[in-house]
C-alpha positions in Angstrom: -9.5 -5.4 -48.7 -6.2 -6.8 -47.2 -4.8 -4.2 -45.0 -6.2 -1.5 -47.0 -5.5 -2.8 -50.7 -8.1 -4.0 -53.0 -7.6 -7.6 -54.3 -9.1 -10.2 -56.4 -9.2 -14.0 -55.7 -6.0 -14.8 -57.2 -4.1 -12.0 -55.1 -5.8 -13.1 -52.0 -4.5 -16.8 -52.5 -1.0 -15.3 -53.2 -1.3 -13.5 -49.9 -2.4 -16.5 -47.9 0.5 -18.7 -49.5 3.0 -16.0 -48.6 1.9 -15.8 -45.0 2.0 -19.4 -44.7 5.5 -19.8 -46.2 6.8 -17.0 -44.0 5.4 -18.8 -41.0 6.9 -22.1 -41.9 10.2 -20.5 -42.6 10.3 -18.8 -39.3 9.3 -21.9 -37.3 12.1 -23.9 -39.0 14.7 -21.3 -38.3 13.7 -21.2 -34.6 13.7 -24.9 -34.4 17.2 -25.1 -35.8 18.5 -22.4 -33.4 17.2 -24.2 -30.6 19.0 -27.3 -31.7 15.9 -29.2 -32.5 16.9 -31.9 -35.2 15.1 -34.9 -36.8 15.2 -37.9 -34.7 17.6 -40.6 -35.8 17.3 -44.2 -35.8 18.3 -46.0 -32.6 18.8 -44.8 -29.1 19.0 -41.1 -28.2 22.7 -39.8 -27.8 24.0 -40.0 -24.3 21.6 -42.7 -23.1 22.3 -46.3 -22.5 19.8 -49.1 -21.8 19.9 -50.6 -18.5 19.9 -54.4 -18.3 17.1 -56.1 -16.6 17.9 -56.4 -13.0 21.1 -54.3 -13.1 22.2 -52.3 -10.3 20.6 -48.9 -9.8 17.2 -50.0 -11.3 14.1 -50.6 -9.6 12.0 -53.8 -10.4 8.7 -52.5 -11.7 5.3 -53.8 -11.3 3.5 -55.0 -14.6 0.0 -53.7 -15.3 -1.1 -57.4 -15.5 -0.1 -57.9 -11.9 2.9 -60.2 -12.5 6.0 -59.2 -10.5 6.2 -57.2 -7.3 3.5 -55.4 -5.4 -0.2 -55.3 -5.4 -2.6 -57.9 -6.8 -2.4 -58.0 -10.5 -5.2 -57.8 -13.2 -3.6 -60.6 -15.6 -4.3 -64.1 -14.6 -2.0 -67.1 -14.8 1.1 -65.3 -13.6 4.4 -67.2 -13.9 8.1 -66.8 -12.6 10.5 -64.8 -14.7 7.8 -62.4 -16.1 9.3 -59.2 -17.5 6.8 -56.4 -17.2 8.5 -54.3 -19.9 7.6 -57.2 -22.6 4.2 -58.0 -21.4 1.6 -56.8 -24.1 -0.8 -55.8 -21.4 1.8 -53.1 -20.2 0.4 -51.0 -23.1 -3.2 -51.2 -22.0 -3.1 -48.1 -19.8 -1.9 -45.9 -22.7 -4.8 -46.8 -25.1 -7.4 -44.1 -24.9 -10.3 -46.4 -25.6 -11.6 -49.5 -23.9 -9.0 -52.3 -24.4 -8.4 -55.8 -23.3 -5.9 -58.6 -23.7 -7.9 -61.8 -24.5 -6.7 -65.4 -24.4 -8.7 -68.1 -26.4 -10.5 -70.8 -24.4 -10.5 -74.2 -26.4 -12.5 -77.3 -26.2 -11.0 -80.8 -26.3 -10.9 -80.7 -30.1 -9.0 -77.5 -30.1 -11.9 -75.3 -31.2 -12.2 -71.9 -29.6 -15.4 -71.4 -27.5 -14.7 -68.2 -25.8 -12.0 -65.8 -24.8 -10.9 -65.1 -21.1 -9.9 -61.6 -20.2 -6.2 -61.6 -19.2 -6.1 -57.8 -18.5 -7.8 -54.6 -19.4 -7.6 -50.9 -19.0 -10.0 -48.5 -17.1 -11.8 -46.8 -20.0 -15.7 -47.2 -20.2 -17.0 -47.0 -23.8 -20.5 -46.2 -22.1 -21.2 -44.9 -18.6 -23.3 -48.1 -17.8 -20.6 -50.5 -19.0 -18.1 -51.9 -16.5 -14.5 -51.1 -17.4 -12.4 -54.0 -18.8 -9.8 -53.9 -15.9 -12.8 -54.8 -13.5 -13.5 -57.9 -15.5 -10.0 -59.7 -15.7 -10.4 -63.3 -15.4 -13.9 -63.4 -16.8 -15.1 -65.1 -20.0 -15.5 -62.3 -22.5 -18.7 -63.4 -24.4 -20.5 -65.6 -21.8 -19.8 -63.6 -18.7 -18.5 -60.0 -19.3 -20.0 -59.0 -22.6 -22.9 -61.6 -23.2 -24.7 -59.0 -25.6 -21.8 -59.0 -28.2 -22.2 -62.6 -29.0 -25.0 -61.9 -31.5 -23.2 -59.2 -33.5 -20.7 -61.5 -35.2 -17.7 -60.5 -32.9 -16.9 -64.1 -31.8 -16.3 -65.2 -35.4 -14.3 -62.1 -36.3 -12.0 -62.7 -33.2 -11.5 -66.4 -34.0 -10.4 -65.2 -37.6 -7.9 -63.0 -36.0 -6.4 -65.9 -34.1 -6.6 -68.3 -37.1 -5.2 -65.9 -39.8 -3.2 -63.4 -37.9 -5.1 -60.7 -39.8 -6.2 -57.6 -37.9 -9.9 -56.7 -37.4 -10.5 -53.2 -38.6 -13.7 -51.7 -37.4 -16.7 -54.2 -36.9 -19.8 -52.3 -35.6 -21.7 -54.2 -33.1 -25.2 -53.4 -31.6 -24.4 -54.1 -27.9 -27.5 -54.6 -25.8 -27.3 -55.2 -22.0 -29.8 -55.4 -19.1 -28.4 -53.5 -16.2 -30.2 -52.0 -13.1 -33.4 -53.3 -14.4 -33.2 -51.3 -17.7 -32.4 -52.5 -21.2 -29.5 -50.4 -22.6 -27.9 -50.3 -26.1 -24.8 -48.8 -27.6 -23.1 -49.1 -31.1 -19.6 -50.2 -30.5 -17.0 -50.5 -33.3 -14.4 -53.1 -32.5 -10.6 -53.4 -33.5 -8.3 -56.5 -32.9 -4.9 -57.8 -33.7 -3.0 -61.0 -32.8 -0.4 -60.7 -30.1 1.5 -64.1 -30.0 -1.3 -66.6 -29.0 -3.5 -64.0 -27.5 -5.7 -61.2 -29.1 -5.4 -57.5 -28.2 -8.9 -55.9 -28.9 -10.3 -52.3 -28.4 -13.8 -50.9 -28.8 -15.3 -47.4 -28.7 -18.7 -46.0 -29.3 -19.6 -45.3 -32.9 -20.5 -41.8 -31.8 -20.4 -40.5 -28.2 -23.5 -39.0 -26.9 -21.7 -35.6 -26.8 -20.7 -36.0 -30.2 -24.3 -36.8 -31.4 -25.5 -33.8 -29.5 -22.9 -31.5 -31.1 -24.0 -32.7 -34.5 -27.6 -32.1 -33.7 -26.8 -28.6 -32.5 -24.8 -28.0 -35.7 -27.9 -28.9 -37.7 -30.5 -27.1 -35.7 -28.4 -23.9 -35.6 -27.0 -24.2 -39.2 -23.4 -24.0 -37.7 -20.1 -25.8 -38.2 -16.5 -25.4 -37.5 -13.1 -26.0 -39.0 -9.5 -25.8 -38.2 -6.6 -25.2 -40.6 -3.2 -26.3 -39.6 -0.7 -23.8 -41.3 2.3 -25.7 -40.5 1.3 -29.2 -41.7 -1.5 -28.2 -44.2 -4.0 -30.5 -42.5 -7.6 -29.3 -42.6 -10.5 -30.7 -40.3 -14.0 -29.9 -40.6 -17.0 -30.7 -38.5 -20.1 -32.4 -40.0 -21.9 -29.0 -39.9 -19.5 -27.2 -42.0 -19.4 -30.2 -44.5 -23.3 -29.7 -44.8 -22.8 -25.9 -45.2 -20.4 -26.3 -48.1 -21.9 -29.5 -49.5 -18.6 -31.1 -49.5 -17.2 -34.7 -49.4 -16.3 -35.5 -45.6 -13.0 -36.8 -46.7 -12.1 -33.6 -48.7 -12.5 -30.6 -46.7 -11.4 -27.3 -48.4 -8.2 -25.5 -47.9 -8.0 -21.8 -47.4 -7.2 -21.4 -51.1 -10.1 -23.7 -51.9 -12.3 -21.2 -50.0 -11.1 -18.3 -51.9 -12.0 -19.9 -55.1 -15.5 -20.3 -54.0 -16.0 -16.6 -53.0 -18.4 -14.3 -54.6 -16.3 -11.8 -56.4 -17.8 -8.7 -54.5 -16.6 -10.6 -51.2 -13.1 -11.3 -51.9 -11.9 -8.1 -50.2 -13.9 -8.6 -47.0 -12.8 -12.2 -46.7 -9.1 -11.1 -47.3 -9.6 -8.6 -44.3 -11.1 -11.4 -42.2 -8.0 -13.7 -42.7 -5.6 -11.0 -42.2 -7.2 -10.1 -38.9 -7.2 -13.6 -37.7 -3.5 -14.1 -38.8 -2.6 -10.8 -37.0 -4.1 -12.3 -33.7 -7.1 -9.9 -33.7 -9.9 -11.6 -32.0 -12.7 -12.1 -32.3 -12.6 -11.5 -36.0 -16.0 -11.4 -37.6 -17.4 -11.0 -41.1 -20.4 -11.9 -43.3 -19.3 -13.6 -46.5 -21.0 -15.1 -49.7 -19.7 -18.3 -51.2 -21.0 -19.9 -54.6 -21.5 -23.5 -53.8 -22.9 -25.7 -56.5 -24.5 -22.9 -58.3 -26.1 -21.3 -55.2 -25.0 -18.2 -53.3 -24.7 -19.1 -49.6 -24.3 -16.4 -47.0 -22.2 -17.4 -44.0 -21.1 -15.6 -40.8 -17.6 -16.4 -40.0 -16.1 -16.0 -36.5 -12.4 -16.9 -36.5 -9.4 -16.9 -33.9 -5.9 -17.9 -34.2 -4.3 -20.8 -32.4 -1.0 -19.2 -31.4 2.1 -20.9 -29.8 4.3 -19.5 -26.9 6.0 -17.2 -29.2 2.5 -15.4 -30.1 2.8 -16.6 -33.7 -0.4 -18.2 -35.0 0.2 -21.6 -36.5 -3.4 -22.7 -36.9 -6.7 -21.0 -37.6 -9.9 -22.0 -36.1 -13.3 -20.7 -37.9 -16.9 -21.2 -36.8 -19.3 -20.7 -39.5 -23.2 -20.0 -39.2 -25.1 -20.5 -42.5 -27.6 -17.7 -43.0 -28.7 -18.6 -46.6 -32.3 -19.8 -45.5 -32.9 -16.5 -43.7 -31.5 -14.4 -46.6 -33.6 -16.4 -49.1 -36.6 -15.6 -46.9 -35.5 -12.0 -46.7 -35.2 -12.0 -50.4 -38.7 -13.3 -50.9 -40.1 -10.8 -48.4 -38.7 -8.1 -50.3 -39.8 -9.4 -53.6 -43.1 -9.7 -52.0 -42.9 -6.1 -50.7 -42.0 -5.0 -54.1 -44.7 -6.9 -55.9 -47.2 -5.6 -53.1 -46.0 -2.0 -53.8 -46.5 -2.6 -57.6 -50.0 -3.9 -57.0 -50.6 -0.9 -54.9 -49.5 1.5 -57.3 -51.5 -0.4 -60.0 -54.6 -0.4 -57.9 -54.1 3.5 -57.2 -53.8 3.9 -60.9 -57.0 1.9 -61.5 -58.9 3.7 -58.9 -57.8 7.2 -60.6 -59.1 5.7 -63.9 -62.2 4.4 -62.3 -62.6 7.8 -60.6 -62.2 9.8 -63.9 -64.8 7.3 -65.6 -67.3 7.7 -62.9 -66.8 11.5 -62.8 -67.5 11.4 -66.5 -70.5 9.2 -66.0 -71.6 10.3 -62.6 -70.2 13.9 -62.0 -70.9 15.8 -58.9 -70.7 19.3 -60.3 -68.9 20.5 -57.1 -68.0 24.0 -58.2 -71.5 24.9 -59.4 -73.1 23.4 -56.2 -70.6 25.4 -54.1 -71.9 28.6 -55.6 -75.5 27.6 -54.2 -74.0 27.0 -50.6 -73.6 23.1 -50.8 -70.6 20.9 -50.4 -70.9 17.6 -52.0 -68.9 14.3 -52.0 -69.8 11.0 -53.6 -68.3 7.5 -54.0 -69.2 4.5 -56.2 -68.4 1.3 -54.3 -68.2 -1.9 -56.5 -68.8 -5.3 -54.9 -66.1 -6.6 -57.5 -62.9 -4.6 -57.2 -62.2 -4.8 -60.9 -65.7 -3.2 -61.8 -65.6 0.5 -62.8 -69.3 1.1 -62.8 -72.6 -1.0 -62.4 -76.3 -0.3 -61.9 -76.0 1.9 -58.9 -76.0 5.7 -59.7 -76.1 9.3 -58.3 -76.8 12.7 -59.6 -76.0 16.0 -58.0 -76.0 19.3 -60.1 -77.2 22.8 -60.2 -80.5 23.5 -62.2 -81.1 26.6 -64.2 -83.7 27.9 -61.8 -81.2 27.9 -59.0 -82.2 24.6 -57.2 -79.7 21.8 -56.7 -80.9 18.4 -58.1 -79.8 15.6 -55.7 -80.7 12.0 -56.8 -79.5 8.4 -56.1 -81.1 5.1 -57.6 -80.2 1.4 -58.1 -81.1 -0.3 -61.5 -81.4 -4.1 -60.6 -79.1 -6.7 -62.0 -75.5 -6.6 -62.8 -73.3 -6.4 -65.7 -73.6 -4.3 -68.9 -77.5 -4.5 -69.0 -77.6 -2.9 -65.6 -75.1 -0.3 -66.7 -77.4 0.4 -69.6 -80.5 0.8 -67.4 -78.5 3.0 -64.9 -77.5 5.4 -67.7 -81.1 5.5 -69.1 -82.6 6.3 -65.8 -79.9 8.8 -64.7 -80.0 10.8 -68.0 -83.9 10.8 -68.0 -83.9 12.2 -64.3 -81.4 14.9 -65.4 -83.4 15.8 -68.5 -86.7 15.8 -66.6 -85.5 18.0 -63.9 -84.5 20.7 -66.4 -88.1 21.3 -67.2 -88.5 22.5 -63.6 -90.6 19.6 -62.5 -90.7 18.5 -58.8 -89.4 15.0 -57.6 -92.9 13.5 -57.5 -93.6 14.3 -61.4 -90.1 13.3 -62.5 -90.5 9.9 -60.5 -94.0 9.4 -61.9 -93.0 9.8 -65.5 -89.9 7.7 -65.1 -92.1 4.9 -63.5 -94.2 5.0 -66.7 -91.0 4.8 -68.7 -89.8 1.6 -67.0 -93.1 0.0 -67.0 -93.5 0.4 -70.6 -90.3 -1.1 -71.6 -90.5 -5.0 -71.6 -86.7 -5.3 -71.3 -86.5 -3.1 -68.2 -86.3 -4.3 -64.6 -87.4 -2.7 -61.4 -85.4 0.0 -59.8 -85.3 2.2 -56.8 -84.7 5.9 -56.6 -84.7 9.0 -54.5 -85.1 12.1 -56.2 -85.1 15.6 -54.6 -83.9 19.3 -54.8 -82.7 21.9 -52.5 -84.0 25.2 -53.3 -83.8 28.8 -51.8 -84.6 28.9 -48.1 -82.6 25.5 -47.8 -85.9 23.7 -48.3 -85.5 20.1 -49.3 -88.3 18.7 -51.4 -88.0 14.8 -52.3 -89.7 11.8 -53.5 -88.8 8.1 -52.9 -89.7 5.2 -55.0 -88.8 2.0 -52.9 -85.6 3.4 -51.8 -83.8 3.6 -48.4 -84.5 7.2 -46.8 -81.8 9.7 -46.6 -80.0 10.1 -43.2 -79.6 13.5 -41.9 -76.7 14.5 -39.6 -77.5 17.5 -37.4 -75.6 18.7 -34.3 -74.1 15.4 -33.7 -77.2 13.3 -34.0 -78.0 11.2 -37.1 -81.5 9.8 -38.1 -83.7 8.9 -41.2 -86.0 11.3 -42.8 -89.6 10.5 -42.5 -91.0 8.3 -45.4 -94.6 8.5 -45.1 -94.9 9.5 -48.7 -92.7 6.7 -49.8 -94.1 5.0 -53.2 -93.3 1.5 -54.7 -90.4 0.6 -56.8 -90.1 1.8 -60.3 -91.5 -0.7 -62.9 -94.0 -2.4 -60.5 -97.1 -0.4 -60.5 -98.1 1.5 -63.8 -100.1 4.7 -63.4 -98.9 5.3 -59.6 -98.6 9.0 -58.7 -95.7 9.6 -56.6 -95.9 12.3 -53.7 -93.4 14.9 -52.9 -92.5 15.7 -49.3 -90.7 18.9 -47.8 -88.1 18.9 -45.1 -86.3 22.2 -43.9 -82.4 21.9 -43.6 -80.3 24.2 -41.4 -76.9 25.3 -41.9 -74.4 22.7 -41.1 -76.6 19.8 -41.9 -75.3 16.9 -43.7 -77.7 14.7 -45.9 -76.4 11.3 -46.6 -78.0 9.4 -49.6 -77.1 5.9 -50.3 -78.1 2.5 -52.1 -79.0 -0.7 -50.3 -75.5 -2.3 -51.1 -74.1 -0.3 -48.3 -76.3 -1.7 -45.8 -77.2 -5.2 -46.9 -75.2 -8.1 -45.3 -75.8 -11.8 -46.0 -77.8 -13.4 -43.2 -78.6 -10.1 -41.5 -81.7 -7.9 -41.5 -81.4 -4.7 -43.5 -82.5 -2.7 -40.5 -79.3 -3.7 -38.5 -77.3 -2.3 -41.4 -79.2 1.0 -41.6 -78.6 1.3 -37.8 -74.8 0.6 -38.1 -74.7 3.2 -40.9 -76.5 5.7 -38.8 -74.1 5.3 -36.0 -71.0 5.7 -38.2 -72.6 8.8 -39.8 -73.2 10.3 -36.2 -69.6 9.5 -35.1 -68.5 11.6 -38.2 -69.8 14.7 -36.8 -67.7 17.8 -37.7 -66.1 16.0 -40.7 -66.3 17.3 -44.3 -68.5 15.5 -46.9 -65.3 14.1 -48.4 -63.9 12.6 -45.1 -67.4 11.1 -44.2 -67.6 9.3 -47.6 -64.1 8.1 -47.4 -64.7 7.0 -43.8 -67.8 5.1 -44.7 -65.9 3.7 -47.8 -63.2 2.3 -45.7 -65.8 0.4 -43.5 -67.6 -0.9 -46.5 -64.3 -2.3 -47.9 -63.7 -4.2 -44.6 -66.6 -6.4 -45.2 -67.7 -8.9 -47.7 -70.5 -7.5 -50.2 -72.7 -9.0 -52.9 -73.9 -5.9 -54.4 -72.6 -2.5 -55.6 -73.2 0.7 -53.5 -73.2 4.4 -53.9 -72.8 7.2 -51.4 -73.8 10.9 -51.8 -73.1 13.4 -48.9 -74.4 17.0 -49.2 -73.6 19.6 -46.5 -75.5 22.9 -46.3 -72.7 25.6 -45.7 
């Protein structure tokens, strides 16, 4: 927006050109009104030159010291010296280190060194002596001995011999001062001045300039100045780095408009209008298309105004946010990807839950009619696995009892799944005959022992009948845990028998255990309590503690809590949980 009007890049450029044209016209008109005109050749009107020594004039002292007054800097003074025509008179006006040098020749006329006739007071480094304090010294052998190795003597001799100026010779100048070696890079300029040489030098970069460049780089910042009257543009190195431009070709305001992302033309126009109107500080965040990459830049601008309050230049500080925005986009993409994976995992869990319910149903509604609340979970060691060798069974029986069973067919993969299904369905079928847990386990043991392809298995089979009596049998399986009145402990296992498939003909015993209202019975497979490098008793104790801490929770919440704890660890085996509460 430019003062409330939607614009495109072409309109924005037209607006900027119109503002600059208006500014220049007003400045020209005011200049003409004030009587300011272009300077003409020759002397200014109404002034005449005073002849040297004329009445009313005061004899001036030459900076080199020749003439009246205090001791001079220039050596070899002579009578009749005119301070206004001496080359060293210009030295104080030079803003960098400067000296007037006279060649020193040997008997054959060759230049062996240069003597410093005069110098100004500018130091090119804080530890260097200013040239005015070295007048009368030999430049290379006394004043600047470290400069002789950089090719400067030959360059100055060429200036004397050819009359051609020296334009920018970089010399690594090293000097030992105050017991420390110091170095600075100096760039030298020189030109012939009669039979002498006027030379200047300055640091290639000042320390402040180097620190400023480093600061721009570290902060990803830069700044620029646009002179609206002359059209000149000055950019810092930081701004050149942000926009990937040639140092010699900084962009004008119109070229900045060409690089705008179309959606940001309006905000940039508002920003420029605010700066031109003198509203400061003006700030905005703008996107530019630079070499095919969108760069996000914070801009802070202020006008440079004259005494009339009219801005004649713009200064803009820019901070490149592209790396942060790129990281933010990656973070958002990761968050989107994570959310997609979460949704995918949730969908997979839903499918797996439906599959487990089909293969391992809990018959919750039928059991509720018998006064029991149940919850179960299958915990695969591999997240992608839907079901393995661990299984549970919990369902009402025709005679009013509730069957509860849990088991673990050894092995992994499809073979373990097949054995799991065989054993689970066998238990369910045998239970329908009215047999007790001991008989069911004994018959199933014979089935496993007689099958050459079967491996061992563990199992707990029981039923809860009228009067809340639990009758159960154990074949090499961890004992169920009982949660009663805030305390948890394992049921007695004096009747425990061997694993299925190990001892043919073994008769498994059945034990009775009375349950009370509010009791929670937790059946589990060994994958819940086994940890690599840890005794299984430690895992059982930890599980017992977690169950005790879950007092008062529903079977579903107890199973969910134990599942969360299981998923925090690293496991090598699948696991099952079955929680039954007596209501």
